[in-house]
DRENTI-163044 format. One record per residue (C-alpha): residue in three letters; x, y, z. Coordinates in nm, 3 decimals, always signed. Layout:
N
   rest         X         Y         Z
    ala         X         Y         Z
...
This chain:
564
   rest         X         Y         Z
    unk    -0.008    -0.006    +0.008
    unk    +0.284    +0.242    +0.089
    unk    +0.470    +0.163    -0.237
    unk    +0.134    +0.238    -0.424
    unk    +0.107    +0.586    -0.242
    unk    +0.460    +0.673    -0.328
    unk    +0.392    +0.621    -0.710
    unk    +0.073    +0.816    -0.713
    unk    +0.101    +1.130    -0.928
    unk    -0.169    +1.410    -0.916
    unk    -0.242    +1.603    -1.239
    unk    -0.104    +1.945    -1.250
    unk    -0.344    +2.242    -1.307
    unk    -0.275    +2.554    -1.486
    unk    -0.332    +2.901    -1.351
    unk    -0.613    +2.938    -1.603
    unk    -0.772    +2.626    -1.490
    unk    -0.758    +2.739    -1.119
    unk    -0.896    +3.076    -1.216
    unk    -1.191    +2.903    -1.391
    unk    -1.269    +2.703    -1.073
    unk    -1.222    +3.011    -0.851
    unk    -1.474    +3.217    -1.056
    unk    -1.727    +2.938    -1.017
    unk    -1.676    +2.932    -0.647
    unk    -1.723    +3.313    -0.626
    unk    -2.072    +3.269    -0.724
    unk    -2.109    +3.594    -0.916
    unk    -1.845    +3.798    -0.735
    unk    -1.581    +3.948    -0.951
    unk    -1.243    +3.751    -0.971
    unk    -1.072    +4.093    -0.886
    unk    -1.222    +4.068    -0.539
    unk    -0.954    +3.800    -0.464
    unk    -0.665    +4.058    -0.514
    unk    -0.556    +4.261    -0.201
    unk    -0.401    +4.612    -0.223
    unk    -0.161    +4.672    +0.059
    unk    -0.083    +4.995    +0.220
    unk    +0.265    +4.976    +0.052
    unk    +0.090    +4.994    -0.290
    unk    +0.174    +4.623    -0.356
    unk    -0.099    +4.402    -0.499
    unk    -0.126    +4.061    -0.332
    unk    -0.243    +3.797    -0.575
    unk    -0.477    +3.510    -0.481
    unk    -0.225    +3.247    -0.631
    unk    +0.139    +3.252    -0.709
    unk    +0.299    +2.992    -0.938
    unk    +0.637    +2.916    -1.050
    unk    +0.585    +3.068    -1.400
    unk    +0.473    +3.392    -1.240
    unk    +0.787    +3.419    -1.026
    unk    +1.022    +3.336    -1.315
    unk    +0.849    +3.589    -1.540
    unk    +0.919    +3.841    -1.268
    unk    +1.284    +3.751    -1.168
    unk    +1.423    +3.513    -1.406
    unk    +1.788    +3.460    -1.355
    unk    +1.766    +3.713    -1.072
    unk    +1.586    +3.472    -0.854
    unk    +1.908    +3.288    -0.780
    unk    +2.091    +3.598    -0.704
    unk    +1.818    +3.723    -0.473
    unk    +1.811    +3.398    -0.266
    unk    +2.190    +3.363    -0.238
    unk    +2.221    +3.729    -0.140
    unk    +1.983    +3.674    +0.141
    unk    +2.152    +3.368    +0.265
    unk    +2.500    +3.515    +0.248
    unk    +2.403    +3.829    +0.448
    unk    +2.288    +3.648    +0.770
    unk    +2.512    +3.795    +1.050
    unk    +2.477    +3.515    +1.308
    unk    +2.410    +3.141    +1.270
    unk    +2.098    +3.155    +1.503
    unk    +1.817    +3.353    +1.636
    unk    +1.931    +3.526    +1.967
    unk    +1.682    +3.607    +2.240
    unk    +1.715    +3.960    +2.345
    unk    +1.490    +4.004    +2.654
    unk    +1.432    +4.340    +2.798
    unk    +1.498    +4.353    +3.171
    unk    +1.252    +4.542    +3.405
    unk    +1.249    +4.621    +3.767
    unk    +1.079    +4.874    +4.006
    unk    +1.399    +4.882    +4.229
    unk    +1.769    +4.817    +4.164
    unk    +1.731    +4.487    +4.377
    unk    +1.449    +4.360    +4.167
    unk    +1.616    +4.459    +3.850
    unk    +1.931    +4.270    +3.903
    unk    +1.744    +3.974    +4.032
    unk    +1.532    +3.952    +3.712
    unk    +1.858    +4.032    +3.514
    unk    +2.031    +3.734    +3.672
    unk    +1.729    +3.528    +3.615
    unk    +1.699    +3.609    +3.254
    unk    +2.057    +3.521    +3.178
    unk    +2.018    +3.178    +3.346
    unk    +1.696    +3.104    +3.167
    unk    +1.803    +3.167    +2.810
    unk    +1.836    +3.533    +2.748
    unk    +2.118    +3.570    +2.494
    unk    +2.141    +3.934    +2.479
    unk    +2.090    +4.145    +2.796
    unk    +1.849    +4.436    +2.684
    unk    +1.825    +4.738    +2.901
    unk    +1.647    +5.082    +2.852
    unk    +1.835    +5.344    +3.054
    unk    +1.492    +5.492    +3.181
    unk    +1.454    +5.296    +3.494
    unk    +1.268    +5.396    +3.826
    unk    +1.609    +5.391    +4.001
    unk    +1.924    +5.584    +3.960
    unk    +2.241    +5.455    +3.801
    unk    +2.470    +5.524    +4.088
    unk    +2.815    +5.385    +4.144
    unk    +2.691    +5.075    +4.311
    unk    +2.445    +4.981    +4.043
    unk    +2.681    +5.074    +3.753
    unk    +2.954    +4.843    +3.918
    unk    +2.714    +4.554    +3.942
    unk    +2.578    +4.624    +3.573
    unk    +2.947    +4.646    +3.439
    unk    +2.989    +4.270    +3.568
    unk    +2.702    +4.157    +3.333
    unk    +2.787    +4.360    +3.039
    unk    +3.146    +4.228    +3.058
    unk    +3.018    +3.866    +3.045
    unk    +2.721    +3.878    +2.827
    unk    +2.615    +4.039    +2.483
    unk    +2.411    +4.338    +2.552
    unk    +2.174    +4.598    +2.396
    unk    +2.138    +4.933    +2.550
    unk    +1.855    +5.199    +2.480
    unk    +2.001    +5.545    +2.567
    unk    +1.842    +5.892    +2.574
    unk    +2.169    +6.075    +2.453
    unk    +2.533    +6.088    +2.487
    unk    +2.505    +6.216    +2.845
    unk    +2.304    +5.925    +2.965
    unk    +2.421    +5.825    +3.308
    unk    +2.408    +5.450    +3.208
    unk    +2.711    +5.531    +2.960
    unk    +2.926    +5.557    +3.271
    unk    +2.929    +5.180    +3.308
    unk    +3.185    +5.159    +3.038
    unk    +3.437    +5.339    +3.260
    unk    +3.406    +5.039    +3.483
    unk    +3.466    +4.766    +3.206
    unk    +3.821    +4.668    +3.132
    unk    +3.770    +4.408    +2.879
    unk    +3.778    +4.558    +2.518
    unk    +3.639    +4.252    +2.379
    unk    +3.283    +4.300    +2.510
    unk    +3.022    +4.266    +2.258
    unk    +2.707    +4.480    +2.249
    unk    +2.474    +4.726    +2.072
    unk    +2.386    +5.088    +2.170
    unk    +2.058    +5.231    +2.034
    unk    +2.043    +5.614    +2.025
    unk    +1.991    +5.909    +1.807
    unk    +2.353    +5.992    +1.799
    unk    +2.636    +5.813    +1.599
    unk    +2.943    +5.634    +1.695
    unk    +3.024    +5.697    +2.070
    unk    +3.237    +5.422    +2.186
    unk    +3.564    +5.403    +1.973
    unk    +3.742    +5.225    +2.258
    unk    +3.524    +4.926    +2.230
    unk    +3.585    +4.746    +1.908
    unk    +3.286    +4.508    +1.937
    unk    +3.026    +4.749    +2.059
    unk    +2.828    +4.883    +1.770
    unk    +2.692    +5.230    +1.842
    unk    +2.573    +5.343    +1.509
    unk    +2.209    +5.253    +1.519
    unk    +2.012    +5.231    +1.200
    unk    +1.693    +5.252    +1.386
    unk    +1.361    +5.232    +1.198
    unk    +1.142    +5.147    +1.490
    unk    +1.039    +5.516    +1.566
    unk    +0.941    +5.564    +1.191
    unk    +0.747    +5.227    +1.231
    unk    +0.546    +5.354    +1.522
    unk    +0.491    +5.684    +1.338
    unk    +0.292    +5.498    +1.069
    unk    +0.564    +5.392    +0.824
    unk    +0.489    +5.101    +0.589
    unk    +0.749    +4.849    +0.486
    unk    +0.867    +5.066    +0.206
    unk    +0.943    +5.365    +0.424
    unk    +1.115    +5.141    +0.686
    unk    +1.339    +4.981    +0.417
    unk    +1.418    +5.312    +0.243
    unk    +1.483    +5.492    +0.561
    unk    +1.722    +5.219    +0.685
    unk    +1.937    +5.286    +0.373
    unk    +1.900    +5.672    +0.399
    unk    +2.029    +5.650    +0.762
    unk    +2.313    +5.424    +0.664
    unk    +2.406    +5.666    +0.381
    unk    +2.388    +5.949    +0.644
    unk    +2.626    +5.769    +0.892
    unk    +2.868    +5.655    +0.611
    unk    +2.913    +6.031    +0.530
    unk    +2.965    +6.110    +0.903
    unk    +3.209    +5.845    +0.946
    unk    +3.412    +5.931    +0.627
    unk    +3.379    +5.575    +0.478
    unk    +3.134    +5.287    +0.414
    unk    +3.386    +5.068    +0.594
    unk    +3.391    +5.264    +0.914
    unk    +3.023    +5.272    +0.915
    unk    +2.969    +4.907    +0.854
    unk    +3.213    +4.809    +1.141
    unk    +3.002    +4.995    +1.402
    unk    +2.653    +4.962    +1.251
    unk    +2.341    +4.767    +1.310
    unk    +1.982    +4.788    +1.201
    unk    +1.656    +4.770    +1.396
    unk    +1.319    +4.680    +1.286
    unk    +0.978    +4.646    +1.453
    unk    +0.785    +4.350    +1.332
    unk    +0.413    +4.393    +1.280
    unk    +0.117    +4.142    +1.271
    unk    +0.139    +4.087    +0.886
    unk    +0.307    +3.766    +0.902
    unk    +0.418    +3.695    +0.536
    unk    +0.473    +4.064    +0.467
    unk    +0.720    +4.103    +0.755
    unk    +0.904    +3.797    +0.662
    unk    +0.958    +3.964    +0.312
    unk    +1.059    +4.288    +0.478
    unk    +1.355    +4.141    +0.643
    unk    +1.452    +3.946    +0.339
    unk    +1.420    +4.255    +0.109
    unk    +1.655    +4.444    +0.360
    unk    +1.927    +4.214    +0.270
    unk    +1.874    +4.246    -0.108
    unk    +1.882    +4.629    -0.060
    unk    +2.184    +4.610    +0.164
    unk    +2.389    +4.445    -0.111
    unk    +2.264    +4.700    -0.374
    unk    +2.357    +4.972    -0.124
    unk    +2.687    +4.834    -0.074
    unk    +2.760    +4.807    -0.440
    unk    +2.694    +5.186    -0.470
    unk    +3.008    +5.221    -0.250
    unk    +3.202    +4.978    -0.472
    unk    +3.176    +4.698    -0.232
    unk    +3.081    +4.375    -0.423
    unk    +3.091    +4.147    -0.125
    unk    +2.945    +4.339    +0.179
    unk    +2.988    +4.215    +0.542
    unk    +2.641    +4.111    +0.692
    unk    +2.502    +4.383    +0.918
    unk    +2.339    +4.265    +1.245
    unk    +1.955    +4.273    +1.232
    unk    +1.770    +4.350    +1.554
    unk    +1.416    +4.321    +1.562
    unk    +1.134    +4.340    +1.824
    unk    +0.742    +4.309    +1.853
    unk    +0.565    +4.608    +1.723
    unk    +0.376    +4.800    +1.978
    unk    +0.156    +4.987    +1.709
    unk    -0.090    +4.692    +1.750
    unk    -0.051    +4.625    +2.118
    unk    -0.365    +4.700    +2.342
    unk    -0.421    +4.788    +2.694
    unk    -0.792    +4.680    +2.738
    unk    -0.737    +4.318    +2.622
    unk    -0.369    +4.256    +2.692
    unk    -0.370    +3.874    +2.649
    unk    -0.424    +3.918    +2.275
    unk    -0.091    +4.085    +2.263
    unk    +0.059    +3.740    +2.344
    unk    -0.097    +3.614    +2.009
    unk    +0.047    +3.910    +1.830
    unk    +0.383    +3.853    +1.993
    unk    +0.404    +3.504    +1.887
    unk    +0.314    +3.568    +1.536
    unk    +0.555    +3.853    +1.503
    unk    +0.844    +3.658    +1.654
    unk    +0.781    +3.365    +1.443
    unk    +0.785    +3.600    +1.133
    unk    +1.128    +3.747    +1.257
    unk    +1.272    +3.390    +1.310
    unk    +1.172    +3.280    +0.949
    unk    +1.266    +3.620    +0.806
    unk    +1.628    +3.596    +0.928
    unk    +1.651    +3.840    +1.221
    unk    +1.966    +3.784    +1.442
    unk    +1.834    +3.914    +1.775
    unk    +1.472    +3.955    +1.872
    unk    +1.292    +4.123    +2.164
    unk    +0.936    +4.014    +2.267
    unk    +0.773    +4.290    +2.455
    unk    +0.567    +4.147    +2.749
    unk    +0.190    +4.154    +2.687
    unk    +0.136    +4.409    +2.965
    unk    +0.437    +4.630    +2.877
    unk    +0.203    +4.936    +2.810
    unk    +0.119    +4.946    +3.180
    unk    +0.342    +4.758    +3.404
    unk    +0.514    +4.432    +3.330
    unk    +0.528    +4.158    +3.589
    unk    +0.783    +3.881    +3.658
    unk    +0.511    +3.646    +3.502
    unk    +0.474    +3.839    +3.187
    unk    +0.839    +3.891    +3.155
    unk    +0.895    +3.508    +3.165
    unk    +0.619    +3.435    +2.930
    unk    +0.763    +3.694    +2.679
    unk    +1.099    +3.527    +2.699
    unk    +0.950    +3.179    +2.654
    unk    +0.765    +3.284    +2.333
    unk    +1.113    +3.298    +2.172
    unk    +1.251    +2.993    +2.351
    unk    +0.941    +2.781    +2.235
    unk    +0.988    +2.894    +1.877
    unk    +1.356    +2.823    +1.863
    unk    +1.333    +2.487    +2.028
    unk    +1.015    +2.352    +1.895
    unk    +0.970    +2.489    +1.527
    unk    +1.349    +2.386    +1.423
    unk    +1.334    +2.685    +1.192
    unk    +1.673    +2.797    +1.335
    unk    +1.816    +2.476    +1.191
    unk    +1.723    +2.586    +0.828
    unk    +1.886    +2.842    +0.633
    unk    +1.634    +3.101    +0.491
    unk    +1.330    +2.881    +0.575
    unk    +1.089    +3.076    +0.326
    unk    +1.340    +3.077    +0.050
    unk    +1.192    +2.974    -0.292
    unk    +0.849    +3.041    -0.190
    unk    +0.671    +3.183    -0.495
    unk    +0.468    +3.424    -0.283
    unk    +0.744    +3.534    -0.057
    unk    +1.020    +3.568    -0.319
    unk    +0.776    +3.783    -0.533
    unk    +0.693    +3.999    -0.242
    unk    +1.054    +4.039    -0.149
    unk    +1.142    +4.165    -0.491
    unk    +0.848    +4.402    -0.492
    unk    +0.952    +4.552    -0.167
    unk    +1.311    +4.586    -0.261
    unk    +1.219    +4.768    -0.590
    unk    +0.982    +5.009    -0.422
    unk    +1.207    +5.095    -0.137
    unk    +1.497    +5.145    -0.355
    unk    +1.291    +5.413    -0.557
    unk    +1.201    +5.587    -0.231
    unk    +1.558    +5.572    -0.112
    unk    +1.677    +5.750    -0.424
    unk    +1.396    +5.997    -0.383
    unk    +1.525    +6.060    -0.033
    unk    +1.897    +6.104    -0.165
    unk    +1.795    +6.333    -0.444
    unk    +1.608    +6.555    -0.181
    unk    +1.949    +6.600    +0.003
    unk    +1.936    +6.277    +0.224
    unk    +1.738    +6.190    +0.526
    unk    +1.791    +6.503    +0.738
    unk    +1.692    +6.742    +0.447
    unk    +1.401    +6.508    +0.362
    unk    +1.283    +6.524    +0.721
    unk    +1.337    +6.897    +0.767
    unk    +1.134    +6.968    +0.441
    unk    +0.829    +6.813    +0.601
    unk    +0.801    +6.547    +0.320
    unk    +0.870    +6.265    +0.554
    unk    +0.637    +6.350    +0.833
    unk    +0.350    +6.427    +0.575
    unk    +0.398    +6.085    +0.432
    unk    +0.413    +5.900    +0.756
    unk    +0.097    +6.108    +0.879
    unk    -0.090    +5.994    +0.561
    unk    +0.010    +5.636    +0.634
    unk    -0.097    +5.649    +0.990
    unk    -0.432    +5.807    +0.917
    unk    -0.488    +5.532    +0.662
    unk    -0.404    +5.268    +0.927
    unk    -0.644    +5.437    +1.163
    unk    -0.931    +5.443    +0.916
    unk    -0.879    +5.087    +0.825
    unk    -0.901    +4.975    +1.179
    unk    -1.197    +5.218    +1.273
    unk    -1.392    +5.099    +0.964
    unk    -1.297    +4.736    +1.035
    unk    -1.124    +4.690    +0.698
    unk    -0.843    +4.568    +0.911
    unk    -0.913    +4.376    +1.222
    unk    -0.759    +4.444    +1.572
    unk    -0.872    +4.150    +1.759
    unk    -1.025    +4.239    +2.100
    unk    -1.048    +4.606    +2.019
    unk    -1.245    +4.680    +1.702
    unk    -1.364    +4.307    +1.665
    unk    -1.450    +4.025    +1.914
    unk    -1.415    +4.275    +2.195
    unk    -1.487    +4.166    +2.546
    unk    -1.714    +4.424    +2.717
    unk    -1.588    +4.330    +3.056
    unk    -1.230    +4.444    +2.978
    unk    -1.106    +4.744    +3.169
    unk    -0.858    +5.007    +3.035
    unk    -0.563    +5.021    +3.300
    unk    -0.510    +5.388    +3.405
    unk    -0.139    +5.321    +3.448
    unk    +0.103    +5.388    +3.167
    unk    +0.455    +5.276    +3.127
    unk    +0.652    +5.604    +3.044
    unk    +0.894    +5.417    +2.830
    unk    +0.607    +5.351    +2.580
    unk    +0.366    +5.635    +2.642
    unk    +0.434    +5.841    +2.334
    unk    +0.384    +5.548    +2.080
    unk    +0.107    +5.620    +1.832
    unk    -0.112    +5.286    +1.893
    unk    -0.412    +5.205    +1.663
    unk    -0.603    +5.101    +1.972
    unk    -0.587    +5.436    +2.160
    unk    -0.913    +5.588    +2.021
    unk    -1.117    +5.284    +2.120
    unk    -0.954    +5.288    +2.475
    unk    -1.048    +5.652    +2.520
    unk    -1.399    +5.581    +2.412
    unk    -1.428    +5.274    +2.646
    unk    -1.313    +5.503    +2.943
    unk    -1.558    +5.757    +2.843
    unk    -1.856    +5.535    +2.815
    unk    -1.778    +5.366    +3.142
    unk    -1.774    +5.697    +3.316
    unk    -2.099    +5.814    +3.148
    unk    -2.275    +5.482    +3.186
    unk    -2.551    +5.532    +2.916
    unk    -2.854    +5.295    +2.919
    unk    -2.862    +5.128    +2.578
    unk    -3.108    +4.872    +2.426
    unk    -3.173    +4.688    +2.111
    unk    -3.538    +4.676    +1.989
    unk    -3.538    +4.345    +1.836
    unk    -3.849    +4.324    +1.596
    unk    -3.969    +4.011    +1.414
    unk    -3.860    +3.652    +1.449
    unk    -3.510    +3.565    +1.592
    unk    -3.380    +3.431    +1.268
    unk    -3.463    +3.760    +1.102
    unk    -3.323    +4.014    +1.350
    unk    -3.039    +3.807    +1.494
    unk    -2.766    +3.894    +1.238
    unk    -2.821    +4.270    +1.286
    unk    -2.868    +4.233    +1.663
    unk    -2.551    +4.058    +1.685
    unk    -2.371    +4.338    +1.477
    unk    -2.494    +4.591    +1.705
    unk    -2.386    +4.393    +2.011
    unk    -2.039    +4.367    +1.864
    unk    -2.046    +4.736    +1.783
    unk    -2.103    +4.840    +2.131
    unk    -1.874    +4.575    +2.284
    unk    -1.585    +4.784    +2.145
    unk    -1.658    +5.042    +2.403
    unk    -1.746    +4.802    +2.684
    unk    -2.142    +4.822    +2.667
    unk    -2.364    +4.526    +2.660
    unk    -2.696    +4.648    +2.528
    unk    -3.009    +4.493    +2.672
    unk    -3.255    +4.336    +2.432
    unk    -3.634    +4.349    +2.401
    unk    -3.659    +4.002    +2.282
    unk    -3.896    +3.892    +2.000
    unk    -4.156    +4.172    +1.928
    unk    -4.376    +4.078    +1.638
    unk    -4.636    +4.352    +1.590
    unk    -4.610    +4.724    +1.583
    unk    -4.841    +4.793    +1.880
    unk    -4.625    +4.586    +2.106
    unk    -4.310    +4.767    +1.982
    unk    -4.485    +5.094    +2.045
    unk    -4.590    +4.983    +2.405
    unk    -4.216    +4.866    +2.463
    unk    -4.088    +5.200    +2.349
    unk    -4.331    +5.400    +2.575
    unk    -4.228    +5.192    +2.881
    unk    -3.844    +5.180    +2.797
    unk    -3.625    +5.329    +3.053
    unk    -3.323    +5.379    +2.823
    unk    -3.121    +5.668    +2.698
    unk    -3.053    +5.522    +2.352
    unk    -3.231    +5.253    +2.143
    unk    -3.132    +5.069    +1.823
    unk    -3.384    +4.898    +1.614
    unk    -3.272    +4.566    +1.476
    unk    -3.488    +4.400    +1.204
    unk    -3.489    +4.286    +0.841
    unk    -3.532    +4.561    +0.595
    unk    -3.906    +4.534    +0.506
    unk    -3.988    +4.521    +0.894
    unk    -3.793    +4.817    +0.969
    unk    -3.955    +5.011    +0.686
    unk    -4.299    +4.911    +0.831
    unk    -4.211    +4.968    +1.201
    unk    -4.010    +5.286    +1.217
    unk    -4.254    +5.539    +1.090
    unk    -4.480    +5.439    +1.394
    unk    -4.190    +5.465    +1.626
    unk    -4.088    +5.810    +1.509
    unk    -4.434    +5.920    +1.551
    unk    -4.409    +5.850    +1.924
    unk    -4.130    +6.087    +1.942
    unk    -3.997    +5.899    +2.263
    unk    -3.900    +6.160    +2.504
    unk    -3.525    +6.169    +2.597
    unk    -3.455    +5.854    +2.388
    unk    -3.229    +5.868    +2.084
    unk    -3.327    +5.612    +1.833
    unk    -3.087    +5.456    +1.558
    unk    -3.162    +5.182    +1.297
    unk    -2.933    +4.894    +1.223
    unk    -2.869    +4.914    +0.850
    unk    -2.812    +5.174    +0.578
    unk    -3.143    +5.240    +0.408
    unk    -3.018    +5.506    +0.162
    unk    -3.352    +5.581    +0.000
    unk    -3.533    +5.643    +0.329
    unk    -3.239    +5.819    +0.512
    unk    -3.336    +6.169    +0.445
    unk    -3.706    +6.129    +0.540
    unk    -3.642    +5.945    +0.861
    unk    -3.376    +6.197    +0.984
    unk    -3.624    +6.458    +0.921
    unk    -3.878    +6.288    +1.140
    unk    -3.655    +6.248    +1.433
    unk    -3.431    +5.945    +1.380
    unk    -3.101    +6.002    +1.525
    unk    -2.900    +5.798    +1.265
    unk    -2.770    +5.451    +1.143
    unk    -2.540    +5.168    +1.240
    unk    -2.411    +4.972    +0.954
    unk    -2.105    +4.762    +0.838
    unk    -1.814    +4.980    +0.694
    unk    -1.904    +5.275    +0.917
    unk    -1.625    +5.451    +1.128
    unk    -1.700    +5.292    +1.462
    unk    -1.502    +5.551    +1.667
    unk    -1.672    +5.860    +1.484
    unk    -2.024    +5.703    +1.522
    unk    -1.968    +5.602    +1.897
    unk    -1.833    +5.952    +1.960
    unk    -2.143    +6.113    +1.799
    unk    -2.374    +5.902    +2.003
    unk    -2.198    +5.979    +2.327
    unk    -2.209    +6.354    +2.253
    unk    -2.571    +6.339    +2.156
    unk    -2.656    +6.152    +2.480
    unk    -2.476    +6.413    +2.688
    unk    -2.668    +6.682    +2.505
    unk    -2.998    +6.510    +2.576
    unk    -2.921    +6.462    +2.948
    unk    -2.831    +6.839    +2.971
């Protein structure tokens, strides 16, 4: 039987044959609905084939793959866990624990609740001398830099992330030229901007150092990895393709690999439902592992408020589990040869190189920033991201969809991450406002359960995003009963959920009542009746594709106006 199975061959199908079957399955929907336009302006196709890939890259495919595989700085995926602590005693206890339990790169942000005094610096120097490290510093006068006055071993290895260039010339293996794209990522940048900016920053530092060789010996690049799994894999791979092209412009045909530091993006992290951040972190860490990052930091799921010893341990274990159980680390370029990812890698590299040349033509990254062009570009992208989340074109699980009404938004904020522009912030603010105001909200469910349930469930989910569970009238099957319910209703706001024909029959009678002190909305669009119903006193409509934040803000303001 097993021999027969080995000899079985399945007939191959052409793209056109697949397309024909796909069109049948769509049942009238256009085939183009299967194509997805990303924020980067790249169109994701529903199917990628070997022929499509070869048509795009041809002989360059082998060059792309070999470039990516040759520019991996380290053999593995190093865990770079950030150390937290409310006191110096707790900080160093957790630091020791992290080293003992698999932390490959001691990661420290200089902004801690305690002072970097002589005693703490002396203790820190011991760890930095014995372990690879990554330090986030505020500026060249940061007190934590005094630790290097206490380190006698010039062979120490580490990385310093700052806005300044090279600062530690006496330590050959400490890289302090940080090509850091993470602030741009959190400001709204897409993959294209992140990649182009990484090259523009490298060009700036090469000029400052006086040569490409001096720059590369002290440099490393940092990326934040977001939730778009395959796109983030392609981002890290595309960087290596671009790095070779960038090096070639400096007459370097065989560039040295540059260390790639990465971390979970906080742009999609949420405060109200922090455990979903664990899912995001696992997805992002796995993308970074497959994409070829050298060092990776998983931010604890509650890092926006106050990480605990448990959440820090869980964050570290995310990377440990991926390393030990996926075996991806044992494979060189695990996604290499994928028709989809290789195509996406090439698309990103092409578009990012064009933007890099545009930045250089404008005078470099500093001139491009000072002209306002960069910020305008980032602002447009961030607004586009916000709109996609607020209209549910993009899902932010636990926030704009599948939200748990019982979730609370912690008042506490971790100052280290307070300034990050997160997509969930508008929802979190609304949730706090609704909790303070405590409006009484209900759904008038008219007709049979099977008829009103889809819209009633939609309205339920709509208000779950701000922590409200509307009460429901239950089945009401005639207009008089509906009018009686409205007259006796002790609510501030009522949404009518029914199928179209029932709503058109019921609503005129409800509006004739002019329920005192009650705002009335309807679930659905009703374009033809819209103007007439609004004139007769309807407050508005709730429907799919609507901007949730704008609608819920309007409802809250209207309710406050009625109560005043």
